[in-house]
CHARMM-style PDB file with segment names, atoms N, HN, CA, C and O in Angstrom:
ATOM      1  N   UNK     1       2.928  50.103 -41.559  1.00  0.00      PROA
ATOM      2  CA  UNK     1       2.906  49.412 -43.339  1.00  0.00      PROA
ATOM      3  C   UNK     1       3.850  49.826 -44.312  1.00  0.00      PROA
ATOM      4  O   UNK     1       4.507  49.152 -45.105  1.00  0.00      PROA
ATOM      5  N   UNK     2       3.776  51.991 -43.968  1.00  0.00      PROA
ATOM      6  HN  UNK     2       3.243  52.539 -43.324  1.00  0.00      PROA
ATOM      7  CA  UNK     2       4.224  52.498 -45.354  1.00  0.00      PROA
ATOM      8  C   UNK     2       6.293  52.855 -44.643  1.00  0.00      PROA
ATOM      9  O   UNK     2       7.080  53.794 -44.768  1.00  0.00      PROA
ATOM     10  N   UNK     3       6.346  51.388 -43.900  1.00  0.00      PROA
ATOM     11  HN  UNK     3       5.707  50.625 -43.799  1.00  0.00      PROA
ATOM     12  CA  UNK     3       7.565  51.599 -43.875  1.00  0.00      PROA
ATOM     13  C   UNK     3       8.754  50.554 -45.061  1.00  0.00      PROA
ATOM     14  O   UNK     3       9.932  50.531 -45.418  1.00  0.00      PROA
ATOM     15  N   UNK     4       7.714  49.967 -45.237  1.00  0.00      PROA
ATOM     16  HN  UNK     4       6.757  49.985 -44.947  1.00  0.00      PROA
ATOM     17  CA  UNK     4       8.712  48.763 -47.065  1.00  0.00      PROA
ATOM     18  C   UNK     4       8.515  49.880 -47.722  1.00  0.00      PROA
ATOM     19  O   UNK     4       7.460  49.558 -48.268  1.00  0.00      PROA
ATOM     20  N   UNK     5       8.831  51.524 -48.286  1.00  0.00      PROA
ATOM     21  HN  UNK     5       9.688  51.786 -47.842  1.00  0.00      PROA
ATOM     22  CA  UNK     5       8.843  51.815 -49.196  1.00  0.00      PROA
ATOM     23  C   UNK     5       8.933  51.328 -50.424  1.00  0.00      PROA
ATOM     24  O   UNK     5       9.742  51.686 -51.280  1.00  0.00      PROA
ATOM     25  N   UNK     6       7.979  50.384 -50.540  1.00  0.00      PROA
ATOM     26  HN  UNK     6       7.322  50.093 -49.845  1.00  0.00      PROA
ATOM     27  CA  UNK     6       7.811  49.798 -51.877  1.00  0.00      PROA
ATOM     28  C   UNK     6       7.706  50.708 -52.965  1.00  0.00      PROA
ATOM     29  O   UNK     6       7.241  51.848 -52.967  1.00  0.00      PROA
ATOM     30  N   UNK     7       8.157  50.106 -53.800  1.00  0.00      PROA
ATOM     31  HN  UNK     7       8.535  49.180 -53.799  1.00  0.00      PROA
ATOM     32  CA  UNK     7       7.926  51.368 -55.568  1.00  0.00      PROA
ATOM     33  C   UNK     7       6.424  50.075 -56.437  1.00  0.00      PROA
ATOM     34  O   UNK     7       6.221  50.484 -57.580  1.00  0.00      PROA
ATOM     35  N   UNK     8       6.000  49.484 -56.287  1.00  0.00      PROA
ATOM     36  HN  UNK     8       6.165  49.152 -55.359  1.00  0.00      PROA
ATOM     37  CA  UNK     8       4.689  48.760 -57.006  1.00  0.00      PROA
ATOM     38  C   UNK     8       4.637  47.439 -56.133  1.00  0.00      PROA
ATOM     39  O   UNK     8       5.594  46.709 -55.875  1.00  0.00      PROA
ATOM     40  N   UNK     9       3.016  47.247 -55.637  1.00  0.00      PROA
ATOM     41  HN  UNK     9       2.239  47.840 -55.847  1.00  0.00      PROA
ATOM     42  CA  UNK     9       2.228  46.373 -55.144  1.00  0.00      PROA
ATOM     43  C   UNK     9       3.135  44.812 -54.244  1.00  0.00      PROA
ATOM     44  O   UNK     9       2.919  44.174 -53.213  1.00  0.00      PROA
ATOM     45  N   UNK    10       4.211  44.760 -55.395  1.00  0.00      PROA
ATOM     46  HN  UNK    10       4.387  45.278 -56.232  1.00  0.00      PROA
ATOM     47  CA  UNK    10       4.427  43.237 -55.155  1.00  0.00      PROA
ATOM     48  C   UNK    10       6.140  43.707 -54.668  1.00  0.00      PROA
ATOM     49  O   UNK    10       6.968  43.205 -53.908  1.00  0.00      PROA
ATOM     50  N   UNK    11       6.124  44.575 -55.301  1.00  0.00      PROA
ATOM     51  HN  UNK    11       5.451  44.983 -55.918  1.00  0.00      PROA
ATOM     52  CA  UNK    11       7.819  44.970 -54.296  1.00  0.00      PROA
ATOM     53  C   UNK    11       7.165  45.248 -52.285  1.00  0.00      PROA
ATOM     54  O   UNK    11       7.613  44.624 -51.323  1.00  0.00      PROA
ATOM     55  N   UNK    12       6.180  46.218 -52.239  1.00  0.00      PROA
ATOM     56  HN  UNK    12       5.816  46.725 -53.020  1.00  0.00      PROA
ATOM     57  CA  UNK    12       5.826  46.431 -51.121  1.00  0.00      PROA
ATOM     58  C   UNK    12       5.373  45.130 -50.321  1.00  0.00      PROA
ATOM     59  O   UNK    12       5.722  44.825 -49.181  1.00  0.00      PROA
ATOM     60  N   UNK    13       4.278  44.236 -51.409  1.00  0.00      PROA
ATOM     61  HN  UNK    13       3.994  44.484 -52.335  1.00  0.00      PROA
ATOM     62  CA  UNK    13       4.431  43.003 -50.267  1.00  0.00      PROA
ATOM     63  C   UNK    13       5.442  41.897 -50.344  1.00  0.00      PROA
ATOM     64  O   UNK    13       4.970  40.825 -49.964  1.00  0.00      PROA
ATOM     65  N   UNK    14       7.066  41.832 -50.838  1.00  0.00      PROA
ATOM     66  HN  UNK    14       7.449  42.703 -51.146  1.00  0.00      PROA
ATOM     67  CA  UNK    14       8.085  41.461 -50.250  1.00  0.00      PROA
ATOM     68  C   UNK    14       7.889  41.735 -48.972  1.00  0.00      PROA
ATOM     69  O   UNK    14       7.750  41.111 -47.920  1.00  0.00      PROA
ATOM     70  N   UNK    15       7.928  43.350 -49.507  1.00  0.00      PROA
ATOM     71  HN  UNK    15       8.041  43.857 -50.361  1.00  0.00      PROA
ATOM     72  CA  UNK    15       9.102  43.587 -48.222  1.00  0.00      PROA
ATOM     73  C   UNK    15       8.461  43.610 -46.902  1.00  0.00      PROA
ATOM     74  O   UNK    15       9.131  43.059 -46.028  1.00  0.00      PROA
ATOM     75  N   UNK    16       7.710  43.940 -46.654  1.00  0.00      PROA
ATOM     76  HN  UNK    16       7.166  44.388 -47.364  1.00  0.00      PROA
ATOM     77  CA  UNK    16       6.211  43.181 -45.039  1.00  0.00      PROA
ATOM     78  C   UNK    16       6.646  41.383 -45.093  1.00  0.00      PROA
ATOM     79  O   UNK    16       6.899  40.586 -44.190  1.00  0.00      PROA
ATOM     80  N   UNK    17       6.589  41.252 -46.459  1.00  0.00      PROA
ATOM     81  HN  UNK    17       6.384  41.900 -47.193  1.00  0.00      PROA
ATOM     82  CA  UNK    17       6.431  39.771 -45.324  1.00  0.00      PROA
ATOM     83  C   UNK    17       7.766  39.273 -45.082  1.00  0.00      PROA
ATOM     84  O   UNK    17       8.077  38.187 -44.592  1.00  0.00      PROA
ATOM     85  N   UNK    18       8.804  40.564 -45.645  1.00  0.00      PROA
ATOM     86  HN  UNK    18       8.552  41.446 -46.043  1.00  0.00      PROA
ATOM     87  CA  UNK    18      10.746  39.737 -44.917  1.00  0.00      PROA
ATOM     88  C   UNK    18      10.440  40.560 -43.373  1.00  0.00      PROA
ATOM     89  O   UNK    18      11.276  40.255 -42.521  1.00  0.00      PROA
ATOM     90  N   UNK    19       9.620  41.317 -43.015  1.00  0.00      PROA
ATOM     91  HN  UNK    19       8.941  41.564 -43.707  1.00  0.00      PROA
ATOM     92  CA  UNK    19      10.418  42.142 -41.989  1.00  0.00      PROA
ATOM     93  C   UNK    19       8.675  41.517 -40.678  1.00  0.00      PROA
ATOM     94  O   UNK    19       8.703  41.638 -39.453  1.00  0.00      PROA
ATOM     95  N   UNK    20       7.745  41.066 -41.293  1.00  0.00      PROA
ATOM     96  HN  UNK    20       7.723  40.967 -42.288  1.00  0.00      PROA
ATOM     97  CA  UNK    20       7.361  39.846 -40.658  1.00  0.00      PROA
ATOM     98  C   UNK    20       8.523  38.552 -40.358  1.00  0.00      PROA
ATOM     99  O   UNK    20       9.045  38.589 -39.244  1.00  0.00      PROA
ATOM    100  N   UNK    21       8.903  37.539 -41.196  1.00  0.00      PROA
ATOM    101  HN  UNK    21       8.478  37.509 -42.101  1.00  0.00      PROA
ATOM    102  CA  UNK    21       9.611  37.047 -41.092  1.00  0.00      PROA
ATOM    103  C   UNK    21      10.949  37.282 -40.250  1.00  0.00      PROA
ATOM    104  O   UNK    21      11.774  36.413 -39.969  1.00  0.00      PROA
ATOM    105  N   UNK    22      11.009  39.032 -39.805  1.00  0.00      PROA
ATOM    106  HN  UNK    22      10.339  39.738 -40.033  1.00  0.00      PROA
ATOM    107  CA  UNK    22      11.970  39.244 -38.737  1.00  0.00      PROA
ATOM    108  C   UNK    22      11.457  39.186 -37.457  1.00  0.00      PROA
ATOM    109  O   UNK    22      12.134  38.990 -36.447  1.00  0.00      PROA
ATOM    110  N   UNK    23      10.457  39.328 -37.487  1.00  0.00      PROA
ATOM    111  HN  UNK    23       9.908  39.487 -38.307  1.00  0.00      PROA
ATOM    112  CA  UNK    23       9.746  39.256 -35.962  1.00  0.00      PROA
ATOM    113  C   UNK    23       8.481  40.965 -35.635  1.00  0.00      PROA
ATOM    114  O   UNK    23       7.766  41.416 -34.740  1.00  0.00      PROA
ATOM    115  N   UNK    24       8.808  41.227 -36.689  1.00  0.00      PROA
ATOM    116  HN  UNK    24       9.389  40.861 -37.415  1.00  0.00      PROA
ATOM    117  CA  UNK    24       7.945  42.500 -37.244  1.00  0.00      PROA
ATOM    118  C   UNK    24       6.073  42.137 -36.842  1.00  0.00      PROA
ATOM    119  O   UNK    24       5.460  41.120 -37.166  1.00  0.00      PROA
ATOM    120  N   UNK    25       5.554  43.292 -36.093  1.00  0.00      PROA
ATOM    121  HN  UNK    25       6.053  44.117 -35.830  1.00  0.00      PROA
ATOM    122  CA  UNK    25       4.321  42.258 -35.796  1.00  0.00      PROA
ATOM    123  C   UNK    25       3.689  44.402 -36.464  1.00  0.00      PROA
ATOM    124  O   UNK    25       4.031  45.467 -35.950  1.00  0.00      PROA
ATOM    125  N   UNK    26       2.761  44.167 -37.682  1.00  0.00      PROA
ATOM    126  HN  UNK    26       2.484  43.302 -38.100  1.00  0.00      PROA
ATOM    127  CA  UNK    26       2.059  44.539 -38.556  1.00  0.00      PROA
ATOM    128  C   UNK    26       0.819  45.216 -38.195  1.00  0.00      PROA
ATOM    129  O   UNK    26      -0.281  44.664 -38.167  1.00  0.00      PROA
ATOM    130  N   UNK    27       1.181  47.150 -37.759  1.00  0.00      PROA
ATOM    131  HN  UNK    27       2.075  47.599 -37.781  1.00  0.00      PROA
ATOM    132  CA  UNK    27       0.419  47.398 -36.739  1.00  0.00      PROA
ATOM    133  C   UNK    27      -0.506  48.644 -37.488  1.00  0.00      PROA
ATOM    134  O   UNK    27       0.060  49.166 -38.449  1.00  0.00      PROA
ATOM    135  N   UNK    28      -1.875  49.171 -37.144  1.00  0.00      PROA
ATOM    136  HN  UNK    28      -2.334  48.747 -36.364  1.00  0.00      PROA
ATOM    137  CA  UNK    28      -1.682  50.784 -38.271  1.00  0.00      PROA
ATOM    138  C   UNK    28      -1.141  51.674 -37.322  1.00  0.00      PROA
ATOM    139  O   UNK    28      -0.689  51.342 -36.226  1.00  0.00      PROA
ATOM    140  N   UNK    29      -1.211  52.986 -37.845  1.00  0.00      PROA
ATOM    141  HN  UNK    29      -1.578  53.256 -38.736  1.00  0.00      PROA
ATOM    142  CA  UNK    29      -0.748  54.177 -37.320  1.00  0.00      PROA
ATOM    143  C   UNK    29      -1.485  54.337 -35.647  1.00  0.00      PROA
ATOM    144  O   UNK    29      -1.009  54.145 -34.528  1.00  0.00      PROA
ATOM    145  N   UNK    30      -2.583  54.689 -36.030  1.00  0.00      PROA
ATOM    146  HN  UNK    30      -2.969  54.845 -36.939  1.00  0.00      PROA
ATOM    147  CA  UNK    30      -3.708  55.100 -35.085  1.00  0.00      PROA
ATOM    148  C   UNK    30      -3.236  53.684 -33.338  1.00  0.00      PROA
ATOM    149  O   UNK    30      -3.252  53.704 -32.107  1.00  0.00      PROA
ATOM    150  N   UNK    31      -3.114  53.336 -33.756  1.00  0.00      PROA
ATOM    151  HN  UNK    31      -3.101  53.321 -34.756  1.00  0.00      PROA
ATOM    152  CA  UNK    31      -2.806  51.310 -33.051  1.00  0.00      PROA
ATOM    153  C   UNK    31      -1.749  52.044 -32.583  1.00  0.00      PROA
ATOM    154  O   UNK    31      -2.256  52.121 -31.464  1.00  0.00      PROA
ATOM    155  N   UNK    32      -1.075  52.444 -32.499  1.00  0.00      PROA
ATOM    156  HN  UNK    32      -0.662  52.382 -33.407  1.00  0.00      PROA
ATOM    157  CA  UNK    32       0.627  52.873 -32.372  1.00  0.00      PROA
ATOM    158  C   UNK    32       0.353  54.744 -31.449  1.00  0.00      PROA
ATOM    159  O   UNK    32       0.858  55.023 -30.362  1.00  0.00      PROA
ATOM    160  N   UNK    33      -0.304  55.452 -32.059  1.00  0.00      PROA
ATOM    161  HN  UNK    33      -0.715  55.225 -32.942  1.00  0.00      PROA
ATOM    162  CA  UNK    33      -0.878  57.036 -31.510  1.00  0.00      PROA
ATOM    163  C   UNK    33      -1.665  56.486 -30.215  1.00  0.00      PROA
ATOM    164  O   UNK    33      -1.604  57.147 -29.179  1.00  0.00      PROA
ATOM    165  N   UNK    34      -2.571  55.009 -30.269  1.00  0.00      PROA
ATOM    166  HN  UNK    34      -2.620  54.472 -31.111  1.00  0.00      PROA
ATOM    167  CA  UNK    34      -2.703  54.975 -29.135  1.00  0.00      PROA
ATOM    168  C   UNK    34      -2.184  54.303 -28.046  1.00  0.00      PROA
ATOM    169  O   UNK    34      -2.574  54.524 -26.900  1.00  0.00      PROA
ATOM    170  N   UNK    35      -1.054  53.235 -28.416  1.00  0.00      PROA
ATOM    171  HN  UNK    35      -0.737  53.055 -29.348  1.00  0.00      PROA
ATOM    172  CA  UNK    35      -0.222  53.035 -26.788  1.00  0.00      PROA
ATOM    173  C   UNK    35       0.609  53.937 -27.128  1.00  0.00      PROA
ATOM    174  O   UNK    35       1.558  53.726 -26.373  1.00  0.00      PROA
ATOM    175  N   UNK    36       0.951  55.073 -27.972  1.00  0.00      PROA
ATOM    176  HN  UNK    36       0.180  55.244 -28.585  1.00  0.00      PROA
ATOM    177  CA  UNK    36       1.812  56.165 -27.298  1.00  0.00      PROA
ATOM    178  C   UNK    36       0.560  57.126 -26.153  1.00  0.00      PROA
ATOM    179  O   UNK    36       1.140  57.705 -25.235  1.00  0.00      PROA
ATOM    180  N   UNK    37      -0.624  57.261 -26.163  1.00  0.00      PROA
ATOM    181  HN  UNK    37      -1.095  56.790 -26.909  1.00  0.00      PROA
ATOM    182  CA  UNK    37      -1.447  57.695 -25.224  1.00  0.00      PROA
ATOM    183  C   UNK    37      -1.211  56.951 -24.347  1.00  0.00      PROA
ATOM    184  O   UNK    37      -0.676  57.074 -23.245  1.00  0.00      PROA
ATOM    185  N   UNK    38      -1.646  56.141 -24.896  1.00  0.00      PROA
ATOM    186  HN  UNK    38      -2.080  56.041 -25.792  1.00  0.00      PROA
ATOM    187  CA  UNK    38      -2.057  54.626 -23.380  1.00  0.00      PROA
ATOM    188  C   UNK    38      -3.597  55.014 -23.223  1.00  0.00      PROA
ATOM    189  O   UNK    38      -4.640  54.704 -23.800  1.00  0.00      PROA
ATOM    190  N   UNK    39      -3.386  55.494 -22.608  1.00  0.00      PROA
ATOM    191  HN  UNK    39      -2.539  55.746 -22.140  1.00  0.00      PROA
ATOM    192  CA  UNK    39      -5.333  56.068 -21.958  1.00  0.00      PROA
ATOM    193  C   UNK    39      -5.241  57.435 -22.129  1.00  0.00      PROA
ATOM    194  O   UNK    39      -4.355  58.156 -22.589  1.00  0.00      PROA
ATOM    195  N   UNK    40      -6.706  57.718 -21.508  1.00  0.00      PROA
ATOM    196  HN  UNK    40      -7.426  57.132 -21.135  1.00  0.00      PROA
ATOM    197  CA  UNK    40      -6.981  59.609 -21.446  1.00  0.00      PROA
ATOM    198  C   UNK    40      -6.781  60.169 -20.243  1.00  0.00      PROA
ATOM    199  O   UNK    40      -6.819  61.358 -19.930  1.00  0.00      PROA
ATOM    200  N   UNK    41      -6.573  59.249 -19.617  1.00  0.00      PROA
ATOM    201  HN  UNK    41      -6.542  58.282 -19.871  1.00  0.00      PROA
ATOM    202  CA  UNK    41      -6.058  59.968 -17.827  1.00  0.00      PROA
ATOM    203  C   UNK    41      -4.996  60.464 -17.775  1.00  0.00      PROA
ATOM    204  O   UNK    41      -4.667  61.212 -16.854  1.00  0.00      PROA
ATOM    205  N   UNK    42      -3.748  59.946 -19.387  1.00  0.00      PROA
ATOM    206  HN  UNK    42      -4.016  59.338 -20.135  1.00  0.00      PROA
ATOM    207  CA  UNK    42      -2.559  61.124 -19.304  1.00  0.00      PROA
ATOM    208  C   UNK    42      -2.853  62.229 -19.314  1.00  0.00      PROA
ATOM    209  O   UNK    42      -1.905  62.866 -19.773  1.00  0.00      PROA
ATOM    210  N   UNK    43      -4.262  63.324 -18.873  1.00  0.00      PROA
ATOM    211  HN  UNK    43      -5.032  62.806 -18.500  1.00  0.00      PROA
ATOM    212  CA  UNK    43      -4.518  64.362 -19.877  1.00  0.00      PROA
ATOM    213  C   UNK    43      -3.266  65.154 -19.768  1.00  0.00      PROA
ATOM    214  O   UNK    43      -3.875  65.923 -20.512  1.00  0.00      PROA
ATOM    215  N   UNK    44      -2.364  65.600 -19.615  1.00  0.00      PROA
ATOM    216  HN  UNK    44      -1.870  64.975 -19.011  1.00  0.00      PROA
ATOM    217  CA  UNK    44      -0.605  66.502 -20.031  1.00  0.00      PROA
ATOM    218  C   UNK    44      -0.921  66.719 -21.705  1.00  0.00      PROA
ATOM    219  O   UNK    44      -1.195  67.709 -22.384  1.00  0.00      PROA
ATOM    220  N   UNK    45      -0.652  64.619 -22.135  1.00  0.00      PROA
ATOM    221  HN  UNK    45      -0.430  63.816 -21.583  1.00  0.00      PROA
ATOM    222  CA  UNK    45      -0.642  64.521 -23.874  1.00  0.00      PROA
ATOM    223  C   UNK    45      -1.746  64.112 -24.438  1.00  0.00      PROA
ATOM    224  O   UNK    45      -1.647  63.993 -25.659  1.00  0.00      PROA
ATOM    225  N   UNK    46      -2.768  63.853 -23.986  1.00  0.00      PROA
ATOM    226  HN  UNK    46      -2.849  63.950 -22.994  1.00  0.00      PROA
ATOM    227  CA  UNK    46      -4.387  64.273 -24.946  1.00  0.00      PROA
ATOM    228  C   UNK    46      -4.409  65.663 -25.832  1.00  0.00      PROA
ATOM    229  O   UNK    46      -4.592  65.430 -27.027  1.00  0.00      PROA
ATOM    230  N   UNK    47      -4.253  67.145 -25.486  1.00  0.00      PROA
ATOM    231  HN  UNK    47      -4.105  67.335 -24.516  1.00  0.00      PROA
ATOM    232  CA  UNK    47      -4.073  67.734 -26.377  1.00  0.00      PROA
ATOM    233  C   UNK    47      -3.583  67.481 -28.284  1.00  0.00      PROA
ATOM    234  O   UNK    47      -4.142  67.813 -29.329  1.00  0.00      PROA
ATOM    235  N   UNK    48      -2.361  66.781 -27.993  1.00  0.00      PROA
ATOM    236  HN  UNK    48      -1.907  66.511 -27.144  1.00  0.00      PROA
ATOM    237  CA  UNK    48      -1.777  66.551 -29.327  1.00  0.00      PROA
ATOM    238  C   UNK    48      -2.082  64.853 -29.546  1.00  0.00      PROA
ATOM    239  O   UNK    48      -1.752  64.236 -30.559  1.00  0.00      PROA
ATOM    240  N   UNK    49      -2.532  64.471 -28.785  1.00  0.00      PROA
ATOM    241  HN  UNK    49      -2.800  64.973 -27.962  1.00  0.00      PROA
ATOM    242  CA  UNK    49      -3.337  62.819 -29.259  1.00  0.00      PROA
ATOM    243  C   UNK    49      -4.766  63.439 -30.209  1.00  0.00      PROA
ATOM    244  O   UNK    49      -5.205  63.162 -31.325  1.00  0.00      PROA
ATOM    245  N   UNK    50      -5.039  64.060 -29.508  1.00  0.00      PROA
ATOM    246  HN  UNK    50      -4.681  64.285 -28.602  1.00  0.00      PROA
ATOM    247  CA  UNK    50      -6.466  65.002 -30.063  1.00  0.00      PROA
ATOM    248  C   UNK    50      -6.275  65.709 -31.282  1.00  0.00      PROA
ATOM    249  O   UNK    50      -7.211  66.007 -32.023  1.00  0.00      PROA
ATOM    250  N   UNK    51      -5.117  65.976 -31.501  1.00  0.00      PROA
ATOM    251  HN  UNK    51      -4.356  65.733 -30.899  1.00  0.00      PROA
ATOM    252  CA  UNK    51      -4.498  66.102 -32.650  1.00  0.00      PROA
ATOM    253  C   UNK    51      -4.522  66.368 -33.899  1.00  0.00      PROA
ATOM    254  O   UNK    51      -4.885  67.084 -34.832  1.00  0.00      PROA
ATOM    255  N   UNK    52      -3.746  65.107 -33.346  1.00  0.00      PROA
ATOM    256  HN  UNK    52      -3.451  64.525 -32.588  1.00  0.00      PROA
ATOM    257  CA  UNK    52      -3.253  64.304 -34.686  1.00  0.00      PROA
ATOM    258  C   UNK    52      -4.867  63.679 -35.224  1.00  0.00      PROA
ATOM    259  O   UNK    52      -5.378  63.999 -36.297  1.00  0.00      PROA
ATOM    260  N   UNK    53      -5.600  62.575 -34.043  1.00  0.00      PROA
ATOM    261  HN  UNK    53      -5.184  62.315 -33.171  1.00  0.00      PROA
ATOM    262  CA  UNK    53      -6.544  62.676 -34.568  1.00  0.00      PROA
ATOM    263  C   UNK    53      -7.550  62.868 -35.063  1.00  0.00      PROA
ATOM    264  O   UNK    53      -8.262  62.147 -35.763  1.00  0.00      PROA
ATOM    265  N   UNK    54      -7.721  64.524 -34.485  1.00  0.00      PROA
ATOM    266  HN  UNK    54      -7.143  65.109 -33.917  1.00  0.00      PROA
ATOM    267  CA  UNK    54      -8.594  65.315 -35.261  1.00  0.00      PROA
ATOM    268  C   UNK    54      -8.189  65.687 -36.957  1.00  0.00      PROA
ATOM    269  O   UNK    54      -9.005  65.663 -37.877  1.00  0.00      PROA
ATOM    270  N   UNK    55      -6.770  66.016 -37.079  1.00  0.00      PROA
ATOM    271  HN  UNK    55      -6.106  66.036 -36.331  1.00  0.00      PROA
ATOM    272  CA  UNK    55      -5.843  66.189 -39.167  1.00  0.00      PROA
ATOM    273  C   UNK    55      -5.862  64.553 -39.710  1.00  0.00      PROA
ATOM    274  O   UNK    55      -6.419  64.242 -40.762  1.00  0.00      PROA
ATOM    275  N   UNK    56      -5.282  63.730 -38.972  1.00  0.00      PROA
ATOM    276  HN  UNK    56      -4.830  63.983 -38.117  1.00  0.00      PROA
ATOM    277  CA  UNK    56      -5.486  62.446 -39.822  1.00  0.00      PROA
ATOM    278  C   UNK    56      -6.319  61.679 -39.483  1.00  0.00      PROA
ATOM    279  O   UNK    56      -5.965  60.518 -39.685  1.00  0.00      PROA
ATOM    280  N   UNK    57      -7.353  61.786 -39.021  1.00  0.00      PROA
ATOM    281  HN  UNK    57      -7.641  62.729 -38.857  1.00  0.00      PROA
ATOM    282  CA  UNK    57      -8.243  60.501 -38.421  1.00  0.00      PROA
ATOM    283  C   UNK    57      -9.346  60.374 -38.839  1.00  0.00      PROA
ATOM    284  O   UNK    57     -10.241  59.745 -38.275  1.00  0.00      PROA
ATOM    285  N   UNK    58      -9.428  60.965 -39.901  1.00  0.00      PROA
ATOM    286  HN  UNK    58      -8.701  61.476 -40.359  1.00  0.00      PROA
ATOM    287  CA  UNK    58     -10.642  61.020 -40.582  1.00  0.00      PROA
ATOM    288  C   UNK    58     -12.473  61.159 -40.087  1.00  0.00      PROA
ATOM    289  O   UNK    58     -13.045  62.219 -39.834  1.00  0.00      PROA
ATOM    290  N   UNK    59     -13.027  59.918 -40.062  1.00  0.00      PROA
ATOM    291  HN  UNK    59     -12.562  59.057 -40.267  1.00  0.00      PROA
ATOM    292  CA  UNK    59     -13.753  59.612 -39.676  1.00  0.00      PROA
ATOM    293  C   UNK    59     -14.014  58.857 -38.222  1.00  0.00      PROA
ATOM    294  O   UNK    59     -15.129  58.541 -37.807  1.00  0.00      PROA
ATOM    295  N   UNK    60     -12.618  58.609 -37.456  1.00  0.00      PROA
ATOM    296  HN  UNK    60     -11.713  58.866 -37.793  1.00  0.00      PROA
ATOM    297  CA  UNK    60     -12.737  57.636 -36.468  1.00  0.00      PROA
ATOM    298  C   UNK    60     -12.850  58.795 -35.642  1.00  0.00      PROA
ATOM    299  OT1 UNK    60     -13.003  58.674 -34.427  1.00  0.00      PROA
TER     300      UNK     60
END
């Protein structure tokens, strides 16, 4: 959702609406991170994924 670059709530909302009309499916950054990792069995990338969560995931 941050990709719209809106300078006000209204411009942000309109940008999101245009993206949705174009076929974009809004999701959170945590969902994207989860899709990149896919599952915790991919051990090579677990440390990086865990570090991102530790730095930016809050209480998640």
